[in-house]
C-alpha positions in Angstrom: 5.7 -26.4 -20.2 7.2 -24.4 -23.5 4.5 -21.5 -24.5 5.4 -19.1 -27.4 4.2 -15.4 -26.9 4.2 -12.2 -28.7 5.4 -9.6 -26.6 5.4 -6.1 -28.1 6.2 -7.8 -31.6 8.8 -10.3 -30.8 8.4 -13.8 -30.7 9.6 -14.9 -27.0 9.3 -18.8 -25.8 8.4 -18.7 -22.1 9.3 -21.9 -19.5 8.0 -21.9 -16.4 8.9 -24.1 -14.1 9.6 -25.0 -10.0 13.3 -25.5 -8.7 14.1 -27.0 -5.3 15.1 -23.8 -3.1 14.8 -21.4 -5.1 10.8 -21.5 -6.4 9.2 -20.8 -9.3 11.2 -19.6 -12.3 10.8 -17.9 -15.7 12.7 -17.8 -18.4 11.8 -16.4 -21.9 14.0 -16.3 -24.9 13.5 -14.1 -28.2 13.3 -16.3 -31.0 11.9 -14.2 -33.2 12.7 -10.3 -33.5 15.3 -8.1 -34.7 18.7 -9.7 -35.4 20.6 -8.3 -32.3 16.7 -9.4 -30.1 17.0 -13.2 -31.1 18.4 -14.7 -28.0 17.9 -12.5 -25.2 17.1 -14.1 -22.5 15.5 -13.3 -19.4 14.6 -14.6 -16.0 12.0 -13.9 -13.4 11.6 -16.0 -10.0 8.0 -15.9 -7.7 6.2 -18.4 -4.3 3.9 -19.0 -7.1 4.0 -20.1 -10.7 1.5 -17.0 -12.2 3.7 -14.8 -10.3 6.9 -15.9 -12.0 5.5 -15.5 -15.4 3.4 -12.6 -14.9 6.6 -10.3 -13.3 8.5 -11.9 -16.9 6.0 -10.4 -19.2 6.4 -7.2 -17.5 10.4 -7.6 -17.3 9.8 -8.2 -21.1 7.5 -5.3 -22.0 9.1 -3.2 -19.7 13.1 -4.0 -22.0 10.7 -3.2 -25.4 9.0 -0.4 -24.5 
């Protein structure tokens, strides 16, 4: 499922899915932000969906802190 989240003023499309043999993977791509930020890709993995999404959001927040 694809969702849009606003994180530190940037709009990030987030998709979370289960990958066999890997676990849950969350991917975020910056769609609206400064010109050099658009298209930036972030990824996080975990054993469950909620944790993968939480880790992804933490990584994005840290990048723009």
